[in-house]
PAROMI-235388 format. One line per 8 residues: number of its first residue (from 1); their letters; for each residue y negated, x negated, z negated of C-alpha. Coordinates in steps of 0.25 Angstrom, whole numbers, plus 5000, padded with zeros to 4 digits. Example, Ala and Ser with C-alpha at 12.3 -4.5 7.8 and 13.67 -1.06 7.14 Angstrom:
# PAROMI-235388
1) AS) 5018 4951 4969 ~ 5004 4945 4971
***
This chain:
# PAROMI-235388
1) MPMTRWFR) 4459 4434 4945 ~ 4454 4421 4952 ~ 4464 4413 4960 ~ 4463 4401 4950 ~ 4467 4410 4938 ~ 4479 4416 4946 ~ 4483 4401 4949 ~ 4482 4397 4935
9) SAVPPILA) 4490 4409 4930 ~ 4501 4405 4940 ~ 4502 4391 4937 ~ 4510 4392 4923 ~ 4521 4401 4928 ~ 4523 4392 4941 ~ 4524 4380 4933 ~ 4533 4386 4923
17) ALLLSGCD) 4542 4390 4935 ~ 4542 4376 4940 ~ 4546 4371 4927 ~ 4557 4381 4925 ~ 4563 4378 4938 ~ 4567 4364 4933 ~ 4575 4370 4921 ~ 4590 4369 4922
25) FAGPQSAL) 4596 4382 4917 ~ 4610 4377 4918 ~ 4609 4364 4910 ~ 4619 4359 4901 ~ 4612 4364 4889 ~ 4606 4377 4895 ~ 4608 4390 4888 ~ 4606 4397 4901
33) DPAGPIAQ) 4620 4392 4906 ~ 4630 4398 4896 ~ 4644 4393 4895 ~ 4649 4402 4884 ~ 4649 4416 4879 ~ 4639 4413 4868 ~ 4629 4406 4877 ~ 4631 4417 4887
41) AQLDLFNW) 4628 4428 4877 ~ 4615 4421 4873 ~ 4611 4419 4887 ~ 4613 4434 4891 ~ 4604 4437 4879 ~ 4594 4427 4884 ~ 4594 4433 4898 ~ 4593 4447 4893
49) SLWLSALV) 4581 4444 4885 ~ 4575 4436 4896 ~ 4576 4447 4906 ~ 4571 4458 4897 ~ 4559 4449 4893 ~ 4556 4447 4908 ~ 4556 4462 4910 ~ 4546 4463 4899
57) MIGTFGVL) 4538 4452 4904 ~ 4537 4457 4918 ~ 4533 4471 4913 ~ 4523 4466 4904 ~ 4516 4456 4914 ~ 4518 4467 4925 ~ 4509 4476 4917 ~ 4499 4465 4913
65) AYVILRYR) 4498 4461 4928 ~ 4496 4476 4932 ~ 4485 4478 4922 ~ 4478 4464 4925 ~ 4478 4468 4940 ~ 4475 4483 4939 ~ 4464 4481 4930 ~ 4458 4468 4933
73) RGQRTDVP) 4443 4466 4933 ~ 4435 4472 4945 ~ 4446 4482 4949 ~ 4444 4493 4939 ~ 4432 4497 4931 ~ 4437 4509 4924 ~ 4445 4508 4911 ~ 4460 4509 4912
81) EQSHGNPK) 4467 4521 4906 ~ 4470 4518 4891 ~ 4484 4520 4886 ~ 4481 4519 4871 ~ 4487 4531 4864 ~ 4497 4534 4875 ~ 4510 4538 4867 ~ 4519 4536 4879
89) LEIALTIV) 4514 4522 4882 ~ 4514 4518 4868 ~ 4528 4523 4865 ~ 4533 4516 4878 ~ 4527 4503 4873 ~ 4534 4504 4860 ~ 4548 4508 4865 ~ 4548 4498 4877
97) PVIIVVMV) 4547 4486 4867 ~ 4557 4492 4858 ~ 4567 4493 4869 ~ 4565 4479 4873 ~ 4567 4474 4859 ~ 4580 4481 4858 ~ 4584 4476 4872 ~ 4582 4462 4867
105) AVPTVRTI) 4587 4464 4852 ~ 4600 4471 4855 ~ 4606 4460 4864 ~ 4601 4449 4855 ~ 4607 4454 4842 ~ 4620 4457 4850 ~ 4620 4443 4855 ~ 4617 4437 4842
113) FATEARVT) 4629 4444 4835 ~ 4638 4440 4847 ~ 4635 4426 4847 ~ 4630 4422 4833 ~ 4640 4430 4823 ~ 4648 4421 4815 ~ 4663 4421 4817 ~ 4675 4418 4809
121) PTEDDLVV) 4683 4407 4817 ~ 4697 4411 4821 ~ 4709 4402 4824 ~ 4706 4403 4839 ~ 4692 4397 4837 ~ 4688 4382 4837 ~ 4680 4379 4825 ~ 4671 4367 4825
129) KVTGYQWW) 4662 4363 4814 ~ 4649 4357 4819 ~ 4640 4348 4811 ~ 4626 4343 4816 ~ 4621 4330 4811 ~ 4609 4322 4815 ~ 4612 4320 4827 ~ 4626 4323 4831
137) WKFEYPEY) 4637 4334 4830 ~ 4650 4334 4822 ~ 4661 4344 4827 ~ 4673 4346 4818 ~ 4685 4354 4822 ~ 4693 4359 4810 ~ 4704 4364 4818 ~ 4707 4350 4824
145) GITTANEL) 4702 4341 4813 ~ 4692 4335 4823 ~ 4678 4329 4821 ~ 4670 4325 4832 ~ 4655 4324 4836 ~ 4645 4329 4847 ~ 4655 4335 4856 ~ 4661 4348 4853
153) RVPTDRRV) 4674 4351 4861 ~ 4679 4365 4862 ~ 4690 4372 4870 ~ 4686 4383 4880 ~ 4687 4397 4877 ~ 4689 4395 4862 ~ 4678 4400 4852 ~ 4672 4389 4845
161) VLQLDSAD) 4666 4391 4831 ~ 4656 4381 4827 ~ 4653 4379 4812 ~ 4639 4373 4812 ~ 4633 4364 4801 ~ 4623 4353 4800 ~ 4624 4340 4792 ~ 4610 4337 4790
169) VLHSFWVP) 4598 4345 4797 ~ 4598 4357 4806 ~ 4605 4357 4819 ~ 4608 4367 4830 ~ 4620 4368 4838 ~ 4617 4372 4852 ~ 4626 4372 4865 ~ 4617 4380 4874
177) RLAGKRDM) 4628 4384 4884 ~ 4638 4388 4874 ~ 4631 4394 4862 ~ 4617 4396 4856 ~ 4611 4387 4845 ~ 4616 4387 4831 ~ 4609 4380 4819 ~ 4617 4370 4811
185) IPNQDNQL) 4612 4370 4796 ~ 4617 4361 4785 ~ 4627 4369 4776 ~ 4626 4382 4785 ~ 4638 4385 4792 ~ 4633 4391 4805 ~ 4642 4395 4817 ~ 4642 4395 4832
193) VFTAPEAG) 4653 4401 4840 ~ 4655 4398 4855 ~ 4665 4398 4866 ~ 4665 4388 4878 ~ 4673 4396 4890 ~ 4672 4384 4899 ~ 4675 4369 4898 ~ 4663 4360 4899
201) EYYGQCAE) 4653 4352 4891 ~ 4641 4360 4884 ~ 4629 4352 4879 ~ 4624 4355 4865 ~ 4612 4351 4857 ~ 4606 4352 4843 ~ 4596 4362 4844 ~ 4589 4360 4831
209) LCLGAHAY) 4579 4349 4829 ~ 4586 4339 4819 ~ 4577 4327 4820 ~ 4580 4314 4826 ~ 4590 4314 4837 ~ 4590 4329 4838 ~ 4588 4329 4853 ~ 4601 4320 4854
217) MKFRVISE) 4610 4329 4846 ~ 4618 4334 4857 ~ 4633 4338 4858 ~ 4643 4343 4868 ~ 4652 4355 4868 ~ 4664 4351 4877 ~ 4673 4364 4880 ~ 4686 4361 4886
225) EPAAFEAW) 4699 4368 4889 ~ 4708 4371 4876 ~ 4718 4360 4881 ~ 4708 4350 4883 ~ 4701 4353 4869 ~ 4715 4352 4862 ~ 4717 4338 4869 ~ 4704 4333 4864
233) ADTFDIDG) 4707 4338 4850 ~ 4720 4330 4851 ~ 4713 4317 4854 ~ 4708 4317 4839 ~ 4722 4312 4835 ~ 4719 4300 4827 ~ 4732 4294 4829 ~ 4730 4293 4843
241) AQRVQADP) 4716 4295 4849 ~ 4709 4286 4838 ~ 4719 4275 4839 ~ 4711 4262 4843 ~ 4715 4259 4857 ~ 4721 4246 4862 ~ 4709 4241 4870 ~ 4703 4229 4864
249) QVQRGHQL) 4688 4234 4866 ~ 4692 4247 4859 ~ 4699 4239 4847 ~ 4686 4231 4846 ~ 4678 4243 4846 ~ 4686 4249 4835 ~ 4684 4237 4826 ~ 4669 4237 4829
257) FAQKGCTT) 4668 4252 4826 ~ 4672 4248 4811 ~ 4665 4235 4810 ~ 4651 4240 4815 ~ 4651 4251 4805 ~ 4654 4263 4814 ~ 4664 4269 4805 ~ 4654 4270 4794
265) CHTVDGYR) 4648 4282 4801 ~ 4658 4286 4811 ~ 4673 4291 4810 ~ 4684 4289 4820 ~ 4697 4296 4816 ~ 4705 4283 4818 ~ 4698 4277 4806 ~ 4702 4288 4797
273) STPVGTPE) 4712 4280 4789 ~ 4700 4274 4783 ~ 4689 4285 4783 ~ 4676 4281 4789 ~ 4664 4288 4795 ~ 4656 4299 4790 ~ 4654 4314 4795 ~ 4639 4312 4797
281) FPDLTNFG) 4642 4303 4809 ~ 4650 4307 4822 ~ 4665 4306 4821 ~ 4669 4297 4833 ~ 4684 4301 4833 ~ 4688 4302 4848 ~ 4674 4298 4852 ~ 4680 4293 4866
289) TRTTLGAA) 4682 4308 4870 ~ 4668 4312 4868 ~ 4659 4313 4880 ~ 4646 4310 4873 ~ 4640 4301 4863 ~ 4628 4301 4854 ~ 4629 4317 4851 ~ 4631 4319 4866
297) ILPNTQEN) 4618 4312 4871 ~ 4627 4302 4880 ~ 4640 4302 4888 ~ 4651 4295 4880 ~ 4652 4282 4889 ~ 4655 4268 4885 ~ 4641 4264 4890 ~ 4634 4275 4882
305) LEAWLRDP) 4642 4272 4870 ~ 4638 4258 4870 ~ 4624 4261 4871 ~ 4625 4271 4859 ~ 4632 4260 4851 ~ 4621 4250 4854 ~ 4609 4258 4851 ~ 4611 4273 4847
313) DALKPGNY) 4597 4275 4844 ~ 4593 4272 4858 ~ 4601 4283 4863 ~ 4599 4293 4852 ~ 4587 4290 4844 ~ 4587 4294 4829 ~ 4603 4294 4828 ~ 4609 4288 4815
321) MPALWSED) 4618 4278 4822 ~ 4614 4263 4820 ~ 4615 4252 4831 ~ 4626 4243 4826 ~ 4623 4232 4835 ~ 4611 4223 4836 ~ 4604 4221 4849 ~ 4607 4206 4848
329) DPDADEEI) 4622 4207 4844 ~ 4629 4199 4854 ~ 4642 4207 4852 ~ 4635 4221 4853 ~ 4639 4224 4868 ~ 4654 4220 4866 ~ 4655 4228 4852 ~ 4648 4240 4857
337) AAVAAYLL) 4657 4241 4869 ~ 4669 4240 4860 ~ 4665 4251 4850 ~ 4661 4260 4862 ~ 4675 4257 4868 ~ 4682 4261 4855 ~ 4674 4274 4853 ~ 4677 4278 4867
345) SLGTPDET) 4691 4275 4865 ~ 4692 4285 4854 ~ 4700 4297 4858 ~ 4704 4291 4872 ~ 4718 4289 4877 ~ 4724 4275 4873 ~ 4726 4270 4887 ~ 4717 4259 4894
353) EARAFVGG) 4706 4265 4886 ~ 4696 4255 4892 ~ 4695 4263 4904 ~ 4691 4275 4896 ~ 4679 4269 4890 ~ 4675 4256 4896 ~ 4672 4262 4910 ~ 4660 4270 4904
361) DHGDR) 4664 4284 4908 ~ 4672 4288 4896 ~ 4666 4301 4891 ~ 4660 4306 4904 ~ 4669 4318 4905
***
């Protein structure tokens, strides 16, 4: 084979190797860096299939290379011995693929039954109802009477049973480091079970094209020690955490939250004496304890929250939240800062709250 042809044949794999060298196999959404037993079982199956496929590929291309080199033009003039009708060879070529298929099928079926079988929740499990909306996530904890959005908090080493549903179109719940994808279909009770052995934040994403802001439909799974999880659940006491704080800016933001029409869509537990809000929009109870905003696209800081309130579509194109202040509104900066301060105060301790949210670092934890 001429040198130019060898060079052309070598270029694609070299380029592929260079491109793959830039991949991060331990990124925040990498299925190759499991942090739970379900994700580990799925990775083990992937690795088994990968190495088995590699052996098949090496054998196939090895035979191909041998034939190409052994019988290349100009080296031999006789006709190679024909293998047609050779019973031993034909039996071997039948049995070997069957063995390979069995070696792939048995572990695959075993892993599917181990990771995807439906379970009946017990009193030791944490049950969470997850509903996908365009384009955010609602998490309901029946055991605690808690409803929150876009951040799923779970205790470590406790089995979590997710009851998955969709309020509109098809969505798909996916936390690569904890568990595989599971479709969310309207009026179909799908289930996903996982355990997070270690405390930490795990990035999630909608994995089913749901139009509009699909690429911005993210969430976090925050796994923490059982005591920390129970402390978080206790902050949803509406007689304490949701009381409007004494800071003048927070009180001004509380007034504007109603005056600007925020209560038309959003619920805060402290308002439940006069029911407001709808379930089709994120529940903002204890919003100040969340680490992200806009369905986990930004850290939940004063600066980012003000930018979100000023022009939501600029940060998350296609979302349904309107801009409540016009560009030429002379009071916009002051009012936006006050509403942001109020929201960031929800769920935080009632002591010198201004330090918690005015400094701009609230939520970066």
